[in-house]
C-alpha positions as CSV (number, residue, x, y, z in Angstrom):
1,M,35.3,13.6,-32.1
2,G,35.6,13.8,-28.3
3,L,31.9,14.8,-28.0
4,L,30.7,12.0,-30.3
5,A,32.6,9.5,-28.2
6,A,31.1,10.8,-25.0
7,I,27.5,10.4,-26.2
8,A,27.9,7.2,-28.3
9,S,26.8,3.8,-27.1
10,A,27.0,0.3,-28.6
11,Q,26.6,-3.4,-28.0
12,V,30.0,-5.1,-27.9
13,E,30.6,-8.8,-28.0
14,I,33.7,-10.1,-26.3
15,D,34.5,-13.7,-27.2
16,V,37.4,-14.2,-24.8
17,P,37.6,-14.2,-20.9
18,I,38.1,-10.8,-19.2
19,R,40.9,-10.7,-16.7
20,F,41.4,-7.7,-14.4
21,T,45.0,-6.7,-13.6
22,G,44.6,-3.4,-11.7
23,D,44.2,-2.8,-8.0
24,E,41.4,-4.8,-6.4
25,D,39.6,-1.6,-5.3
26,Q,39.5,-0.3,-8.9
27,R,38.6,-3.5,-10.8
28,S,35.2,-2.8,-12.4
29,V,33.4,-2.2,-15.7
30,D,31.1,0.8,-15.8
31,G,28.2,1.4,-18.1
32,I,27.2,-2.2,-18.9
33,G,23.7,-2.3,-20.3
34,A,21.0,-5.0,-19.9
35,P,21.9,-8.3,-21.4
36,I,20.3,-9.2,-24.8
37,A,21.0,-13.0,-24.7
38,D,21.0,-15.6,-22.0
39,S,24.8,-16.2,-22.3
40,V,26.0,-12.6,-21.7
41,V,27.2,-10.9,-18.6
42,V,24.5,-9.7,-16.2
43,N,25.1,-6.4,-14.3
44,V,24.1,-5.7,-10.7
45,D,21.1,-3.6,-11.6
46,V,19.6,-6.4,-13.7
47,M,20.3,-9.0,-11.0
48,S,18.6,-6.8,-8.4
49,S,15.1,-7.3,-9.8
50,G,13.2,-10.2,-8.2
51,I,16.0,-11.1,-5.8
52,V,15.7,-10.2,-2.1
53,H,18.3,-7.8,-0.8
54,W,19.2,-6.8,2.8
55,A,19.1,-3.2,3.7
56,D,20.1,-1.1,6.8
57,P,17.4,1.4,7.7
58,S,17.8,4.9,9.0
59,T,15.0,7.4,9.7
60,A,14.4,10.9,8.5
61,A,11.1,12.3,9.8
62,D,8.4,10.0,8.3
63,T,10.8,8.5,5.7
64,L,12.8,5.3,6.0
65,V,16.1,5.5,4.1
66,L,17.2,2.0,3.1
67,S,20.9,1.4,2.4
68,V,21.1,-1.8,0.3
69,Q,24.0,-4.2,0.7
70,P,25.6,-4.7,-1.8
71,P,24.8,-1.3,-3.1
72,I,22.6,-0.9,-6.2
73,T,22.5,2.2,-8.4
74,E,18.7,2.2,-9.1
75,A,15.5,0.9,-7.5
76,T,13.8,-0.9,-10.3
77,V,10.3,-2.4,-10.5
78,G,10.3,-5.7,-8.7
79,L,13.1,-4.8,-6.3
80,L,12.6,-6.9,-3.0
81,I,14.2,-5.6,0.2
82,R,14.3,-7.0,3.7
83,F,15.3,-4.8,6.7
84,L,15.0,-4.8,10.5
85,P,13.0,-1.8,11.8
86,T,14.7,0.0,14.7
87,S,11.4,1.4,16.0
88,A,7.7,0.8,15.3
89,N,5.9,3.2,13.0
90,S,3.5,5.6,14.6
91,D,2.0,6.9,11.3
92,R,2.2,6.5,7.5
93,V,5.6,5.6,6.1
94,W,7.6,6.6,3.1
95,I,10.7,4.8,1.8
96,S,13.7,6.2,0.0
97,C,16.2,3.9,-1.7
98,S,19.2,4.5,-4.0
99,D,18.4,8.3,-3.9
100,Q,15.0,7.6,-5.3
101,G,11.8,8.7,-3.6
102,P,10.4,8.9,-1.1
103,Y,7.6,6.6,-2.2
104,E,4.8,5.6,0.2
105,L,4.7,2.1,1.8
106,L,1.2,0.6,1.3
107,R,-0.6,-2.6,2.2
108,H,-1.7,-5.1,-0.5
109,D,-5.0,-3.4,-0.9
110,G,-3.5,0.0,-1.6
111,L,-4.2,1.5,1.8
112,P,-1.4,3.1,4.0
113,I,0.0,0.8,6.6
114,P,-1.5,1.4,10.0
115,P,0.5,2.5,13.1
116,G,2.6,-0.4,14.5
117,E,2.7,-2.4,11.3
118,L,6.5,-2.3,11.3
119,P,7.3,-3.7,14.8
120,N,10.7,-3.1,16.3
121,G,12.9,-6.1,15.8
122,E,10.7,-8.0,13.3
123,V,12.1,-8.3,9.7
124,A,10.0,-6.4,7.2
125,E,9.9,-7.3,3.4
126,V,8.9,-4.7,0.9
127,L,8.4,-4.7,-2.9
128,F,8.9,-1.7,-5.2
129,T,6.2,-1.2,-7.9
130,G,7.7,1.9,-9.5
131,T,5.1,4.2,-7.9
132,H,5.0,2.9,-4.3
133,W,6.3,0.2,-2.0
134,V,4.2,-2.8,-0.9
135,H,4.5,-4.3,2.6
136,L,4.6,-8.0,1.8
137,N,4.6,-9.6,5.2
138,G,2.2,-7.3,7.1
139,S,-0.5,-8.6,9.4
140,R,-3.4,-9.9,7.4
141,A,-5.7,-9.1,10.4
142,T,-4.8,-5.5,10.7
143,C,-7.7,-3.1,10.3
144,P,-7.2,0.1,8.2
145,S,-6.5,3.3,10.1
146,G,-9.6,4.7,11.6
147,S,-11.5,1.4,11.8
148,I,-11.8,-1.4,14.4
149,A,-12.6,-5.1,14.2
150,M,-16.1,-6.2,14.8
151,N,-15.1,-9.9,14.3
152,A,-12.2,-11.9,12.9
153,R,-13.1,-11.1,9.3
154,T,-14.6,-7.6,9.2
155,C,-13.5,-4.1,10.3
156,M,-15.8,-1.0,10.5
157,D,-15.1,2.7,10.4
158,I,-15.2,4.3,13.8
159,Q,-16.5,7.6,12.5
160,P,-18.7,8.0,9.4
161,R,-18.1,10.4,6.5
162,T,-20.9,12.9,6.6
163,G,-23.0,14.5,3.9
164,L,-22.6,12.1,0.9
165,L,-24.9,11.1,-1.8
166,F,-25.3,7.4,-2.4
167,Y,-22.9,7.0,-5.3
168,D,-20.4,9.3,-3.7
169,A,-20.6,7.1,-0.6
170,V,-19.8,4.0,-2.7
171,D,-16.8,5.8,-4.3
172,H,-15.6,7.0,-0.9
173,C,-15.5,3.4,0.6
174,T,-13.9,2.0,-2.6
175,E,-11.1,4.6,-2.5
176,R,-10.3,3.5,1.0
177,G,-10.2,-0.2,0.0
178,G,-13.5,-1.1,1.5
179,K,-17.2,-0.9,0.7
180,L,-20.5,0.2,2.3
181,C,-21.5,-2.1,5.1
182,T,-24.2,-4.7,4.3
183,W,-27.3,-4.7,6.5
184,D,-26.0,-7.6,8.6
185,E,-22.6,-6.1,8.9
186,Y,-24.1,-2.8,10.1
187,A,-26.4,-4.6,12.5
188,V,-23.6,-6.7,14.0
189,G,-21.2,-3.7,14.2
190,C,-23.9,-1.5,15.8
191,T,-24.8,-4.1,18.4
192,V,-21.4,-5.6,19.2
193,I,-19.0,-2.6,19.0
194,G,-21.5,0.3,18.9
195,A,-20.1,1.8,22.2
196,Q,-16.7,2.3,20.4
197,L,-18.2,4.0,17.3
198,T,-18.9,7.7,17.0
199,G,-21.7,9.5,15.2
200,M,-24.2,6.6,15.8
201,F,-27.9,7.6,15.3
202,S,-27.0,11.2,14.4
203,E,-28.1,10.7,10.8
204,W,-29.1,7.9,8.4
205,E,-26.2,5.9,7.0
206,W,-26.0,4.3,3.6
207,I,-25.7,0.5,3.5
208,D,-25.1,-2.0,0.8
209,D,-28.4,-3.9,0.6
210,C,-31.0,-4.9,-1.9
211,S,-34.1,-2.7,-2.6
212,N,-37.4,-3.7,-4.3
213,H,-37.5,-0.6,-6.6
214,T,-35.3,0.8,-9.3
215,H,-33.1,3.7,-8.4
216,T,-33.5,3.1,-4.7
217,A,-30.9,2.5,-2.0
218,D,-31.1,1.5,1.7
219,Q,-30.1,3.3,4.8
220,A,-29.8,2.3,8.5
221,G,-29.2,3.5,12.0
222,R,-31.1,6.8,12.4
223,V,-32.8,5.9,15.6
224,D,-31.3,2.5,16.7
225,C,-29.5,-0.5,15.4
226,Q,-32.6,-1.9,13.8
227,S,-33.7,1.3,12.0
228,Q,-33.9,0.9,8.2
229,R,-35.5,2.7,5.3
230,T,-35.3,2.9,1.4
231,L,-34.6,6.2,-0.3
232,S,-34.5,7.2,-4.0
233,T,-30.9,7.7,-5.2
234,I,-32.2,10.2,-7.7
235,T,-33.4,12.5,-4.9
236,M,-30.5,14.6,-3.9
237,T,-30.6,13.7,-0.2
238,P,-27.1,13.2,1.5
239,A,-26.5,10.9,4.4
240,N,-23.5,9.4,6.3
241,A,-21.2,6.7,5.0
242,R,-19.5,4.2,7.3
243,C,-17.3,1.7,5.4
244,C,-16.6,-2.0,6.2
245,Y,-13.4,-3.8,5.3
246,H,-12.4,-7.5,4.9
247,P,-8.6,-7.6,5.7
248,R,-6.8,-10.4,3.9
């Protein structure tokens, strides 16, 4: 009988007010489930979803441990937390909350936040998705790690990825939250910030541009900023891939 009582659960309706009479520090009801009607009691875990909570951060290696006030027992999908970083991040960041995680903190586009994206003394707001945290109030103009701005709207990889076939190059940039540079993006980047880029003119680079023939793709940059040619994508000829990004 004792075992059955320990594992049993039920929905109980109480139609009279509840009044606690014990010591203040011990007045609580444990094990309340999610409400099934709009007139029933709501527990702290249910209330935590979609409401911004304040947390005190502490650091353990590359992980931020967030202590939420008032405490919650579980980080659920939709949990919003604000906190005040005590030092700027120098690399990628993971977050642990309510003994869950660590889960990585990412930008809106799914890329890791860049160094310095959590400045010391500036309030950060993060959202839990169940698989990672999203930095909601990050800089919209921040270029992904490993890239620099060529203008106010576009960032370009400093160093290309070498030895990729065309479709692998497309996938490579997509996975990084970018795309192959268009011809005009490549030309501007090569001309304006070329001195800050590495691997220039060491090999042809795939670009996102139109070709006049089926199964062909364009390349640029083998000799100078104006170099361009068309190559069959069926021919197994690898080239470099330098991605461009449009930060939001």
